[in-house]
VEXMI-522100 format. One line per field, with one value per residue: residue number from 1; z, y, x of N, C-alpha, C, CB in turn. Coordinates in steps of 0.001 Angstrom, whole numbers. Glycine has a CB too. Layout:
N
num = c(NUM | ...)
n.Z = c(Z | ...)
n.Y = c(Y | ...)
n.X = c(X | ...)
ca.Z = c(Z | ...)
ca.Y = c(Y | ...)
ca.X = c(X | ...)
c.Z = c(Z | ...)
c.Y = c(Y | ...)
c.X = c(X | ...)
cb.Z = c(Z | ...)
cb.Y = c(Y | ...)
cb.X = c(X | ...)
***
This chain:
70
num = c(1 | 2 | 3 | 4 | 5 | 6 | 7 | 8 | 9 | 10 | 11 | 12 | 13 | 14 | 15 | 16 | 17 | 18 | 19 | 20 | 21 | 22 | 23 | 24 | 25 | 26 | 27 | 28 | 29 | 30 | 31 | 32 | 33 | 34 | 35 | 36 | 37 | 38 | 39 | 40 | 41 | 42 | 43 | 44 | 45 | 46 | 47 | 48 | 49 | 50 | 51 | 52 | 53 | 54 | 55 | 56 | 57 | 58 | 59 | 60 | 61 | 62 | 63 | 64 | 65 | 66 | 67 | 68 | 69 | 70)
n.Z = c(147021 | 146359 | 147370 | 145105 | 143180 | 143371 | 141761 | 140323 | 139576 | 136871 | 134911 | 131555 | 130672 | 128741 | 129227 | 130416 | 132663 | 132192 | 132887 | 131315 | 131092 | 130958 | 133219 | 133711 | 134787 | 134442 | 135797 | 136247 | 134144 | 134059 | 136088 | 135559 | 132843 | 131741 | 131168 | 133254 | 132834 | 133551 | 134031 | 134776 | 136079 | 137428 | 139585 | 141158 | 139501 | 136714 | 135581 | 132871 | 131849 | 129786 | 127396 | 127395 | 124904 | 123154 | 124260 | 123856 | 121045 | 120548 | 121659 | 119973 | 117584 | 118142 | 118424 | 115835 | 114282 | 112988 | 113359 | 111862 | 111164 | 113690)
n.Y = c(94222 | 91987 | 88716 | 87534 | 88725 | 87710 | 86285 | 83059 | 80970 | 78886 | 76299 | 75100 | 71890 | 70784 | 71419 | 69648 | 69878 | 70824 | 73125 | 75420 | 77311 | 79209 | 80795 | 81317 | 83371 | 82954 | 83426 | 86098 | 87370 | 88110 | 90103 | 91963 | 91985 | 91145 | 88863 | 87796 | 86979 | 85127 | 84197 | 80910 | 80143 | 82376 | 83450 | 85684 | 87685 | 89981 | 90614 | 90186 | 91820 | 90846 | 91924 | 90341 | 89610 | 89701 | 87706 | 85470 | 85436 | 84891 | 82284 | 80891 | 81220 | 79716 | 77162 | 76751 | 76951 | 79281 | 81377 | 82846 | 84798 | 85760)
n.X = c(86679 | 84190 | 82998 | 81882 | 83375 | 85879 | 88565 | 88328 | 90584 | 91624 | 93176 | 93437 | 92153 | 93649 | 96240 | 98039 | 99614 | 102214 | 103525 | 103881 | 101632 | 98573 | 96332 | 92869 | 90123 | 87158 | 84831 | 84325 | 83127 | 80365 | 80127 | 82171 | 82666 | 84975 | 87741 | 90043 | 93474 | 96388 | 99864 | 100568 | 102870 | 103696 | 101993 | 101664 | 102232 | 101696 | 98321 | 96232 | 93390 | 91109 | 88707 | 85527 | 84362 | 86562 | 88172 | 86536 | 86489 | 89173 | 89401 | 87633 | 89034 | 91332 | 90213 | 89227 | 91450 | 92080 | 94039 | 95867 | 98708 | 99123)
ca.Z = c(146113 | 147001 | 147116 | 143723 | 142298 | 143602 | 140623 | 140524 | 138528 | 136423 | 133681 | 130621 | 130823 | 127700 | 129590 | 130800 | 133784 | 131730 | 133476 | 130421 | 130930 | 131483 | 134013 | 133458 | 135801 | 133647 | 136658 | 136352 | 132929 | 134345 | 136924 | 135028 | 131386 | 131352 | 131552 | 133693 | 132394 | 134159 | 133832 | 135873 | 136781 | 138149 | 140027 | 141747 | 138448 | 136082 | 135118 | 131726 | 131851 | 128392 | 127190 | 127210 | 123480 | 122571 | 124737 | 123141 | 119657 | 120585 | 121875 | 118729 | 116619 | 118501 | 118107 | 114394 | 113602 | 112185 | 113992 | 110951 | 111291 | 115091)
ca.Y = c(93149 | 91069 | 87294 | 87250 | 89295 | 87060 | 85389 | 81617 | 80642 | 77503 | 76073 | 74217 | 70456 | 70425 | 71910 | 68501 | 70252 | 70991 | 74307 | 76582 | 77476 | 80400 | 80561 | 82302 | 83468 | 83241 | 83755 | 87538 | 87915 | 88753 | 91295 | 92931 | 91974 | 90813 | 87573 | 87946 | 85931 | 85268 | 83130 | 79949 | 80049 | 83628 | 83780 | 87011 | 88612 | 90790 | 90008 | 90862 | 91792 | 90869 | 92031 | 89013 | 89335 | 89432 | 86395 | 84476 | 85380 | 84198 | 80856 | 80360 | 81163 | 78568 | 75936 | 76588 | 77014 | 80498 | 82441 | 83171 | 86134 | 86164)
ca.X = c(86288 | 83255 | 83253 | 81517 | 84383 | 87160 | 88859 | 88474 | 91543 | 91748 | 93936 | 92763 | 92405 | 94607 | 97574 | 98861 | 100467 | 103580 | 104122 | 103820 | 100193 | 97927 | 95140 | 91829 | 89076 | 85968 | 83694 | 84152 | 82518 | 79078 | 80253 | 83132 | 82738 | 86339 | 88298 | 91423 | 94391 | 97711 | 100841 | 100443 | 104150 | 103922 | 100649 | 101670 | 102631 | 100650 | 97071 | 95612 | 91926 | 90685 | 87262 | 84936 | 84196 | 87883 | 88599 | 85725 | 86962 | 90465 | 89147 | 87059 | 90133 | 92175 | 89471 | 89039 | 92739 | 92109 | 94842 | 96958 | 99267 | 99322)
c.Z = c(146866 | 146662 | 145665 | 142740 | 142550 | 142441 | 141075 | 139345 | 138161 | 135162 | 132813 | 130922 | 129773 | 128077 | 129996 | 131904 | 133396 | 132253 | 132609 | 130082 | 131351 | 132296 | 133687 | 134606 | 135101 | 134499 | 136752 | 135121 | 133253 | 135111 | 136325 | 133510 | 130862 | 131784 | 131964 | 133277 | 133055 | 133830 | 135022 | 136673 | 137631 | 138639 | 140713 | 140735 | 137850 | 135618 | 133958 | 131844 | 130411 | 128300 | 126835 | 125733 | 122795 | 123000 | 124013 | 121697 | 119572 | 120731 | 120615 | 117649 | 116871 | 118092 | 116610 | 113606 | 112748 | 112862 | 113130 | 111178 | 112726 | 115569)
c.Y = c(92201 | 89633 | 86944 | 87761 | 88728 | 86112 | 83931 | 81100 | 79171 | 77458 | 75098 | 72759 | 69962 | 70791 | 70805 | 68821 | 70388 | 72245 | 75549 | 76876 | 78871 | 79949 | 81659 | 82261 | 83898 | 83620 | 85261 | 88170 | 88678 | 90068 | 92361 | 93032 | 91668 | 89395 | 87828 | 86725 | 86190 | 84059 | 82182 | 79806 | 81279 | 84160 | 85136 | 88088 | 89350 | 89952 | 90847 | 90710 | 91955 | 91060 | 90651 | 88653 | 88998 | 88063 | 85285 | 84318 | 84655 | 82692 | 80216 | 80250 | 79989 | 77279 | 75682 | 76587 | 78254 | 81636 | 82809 | 84596 | 86605 | 85634)
c.X = c(85362 | 83626 | 82960 | 82559 | 85776 | 87432 | 88962 | 89298 | 91480 | 92603 | 93146 | 93098 | 93395 | 96036 | 98532 | 99853 | 101934 | 104259 | 104076 | 102375 | 99758 | 96725 | 94140 | 90821 | 87790 | 84759 | 83428 | 83510 | 81238 | 79239 | 81158 | 83149 | 84122 | 86684 | 89749 | 92250 | 95743 | 98569 | 100763 | 101730 | 104436 | 102582 | 100551 | 102017 | 101458 | 99455 | 96555 | 94103 | 91452 | 89174 | 86692 | 84776 | 85504 | 88395 | 87841 | 86183 | 88299 | 90261 | 88569 | 88125 | 91059 | 91484 | 89377 | 90341 | 92899 | 92859 | 96039 | 97423 | 99447 | 100647)
cb.Z = c(145552 | 146568 | 148052 | 143404 | 142457 | 144966 | 139929 | 140627 | 138965 | 136165 | 133988 | 129182 | 130723 | 126402 | 130710 | 129605 | 134882 | 130251 | 133815 | 129129 | 131736 | 130337 | 135538 | 132092 | 136945 | 132797 | 138045 | 136604 | 131927 | 135141 | 138273 | 135500 | 130845 | 131957 | 130374 | 135221 | 130824 | 135686 | 133664 | 135333 | 135787 | 137245 | 140951 | 142893 | 137368 | 134900 | 136274 | 130363 | 132777 | 127678 | 126068 | 127904 | 122798 | 122981 | 126255 | 123175 | 119072 | 121743 | 123067 | 118241 | 116655 | 120022 | 118694 | 113878 | 112753 | 111875 | 115386 | 109494 | 110573 | 116002)
cb.Y = c(92391 | 91369 | 86417 | 87859 | 90790 | 86300 | 85814 | 80881 | 81008 | 76874 | 75521 | 74567 | 69668 | 71100 | 72900 | 67984 | 69239 | 71007 | 74020 | 76343 | 76420 | 81382 | 80524 | 82039 | 84478 | 82048 | 83199 | 88178 | 86791 | 87805 | 90912 | 92582 | 93286 | 91812 | 86510 | 88146 | 85896 | 85444 | 83704 | 78599 | 79849 | 84679 | 82723 | 87061 | 87880 | 91545 | 89916 | 90277 | 92917 | 89574 | 93068 | 88944 | 90514 | 90523 | 86280 | 84870 | 86797 | 84733 | 80651 | 81250 | 82447 | 78557 | 76007 | 77676 | 75802 | 80937 | 82001 | 82977 | 87093 | 85652)
cb.X = c(87539 | 81807 | 82406 | 80171 | 84410 | 87173 | 90173 | 87059 | 92950 | 90353 | 95380 | 93149 | 91092 | 94235 | 97464 | 99602 | 100332 | 103600 | 105510 | 104643 | 99439 | 97507 | 95466 | 91131 | 89471 | 85627 | 83930 | 85473 | 82221 | 78193 | 80771 | 84493 | 82287 | 87334 | 88196 | 91483 | 94519 | 97597 | 102288 | 100034 | 105272 | 104642 | 100155 | 102638 | 103362 | 101229 | 96004 | 96131 | 91327 | 91107 | 86937 | 83581 | 83564 | 88889 | 88389 | 84246 | 87091 | 91335 | 88187 | 85903 | 90924 | 92484 | 88079 | 88155 | 92924 | 90707 | 95321 | 96527 | 98404 | 98175)
***
């Protein structure tokens, strides 16, 4: 893994440090086409590599409130 492919994890500014958060590494979109996501409480645990388009659609759904049925 090159330096450019090292995940730079961050949590949302909306998380309020409550502990029930996910972290994302959006810096890998250009090189991998994915957005890795992990549980902030289990940083050594599993990582989901979501396709960039699916992650973007999820974020837009959250922002617009259109996540009915999920």
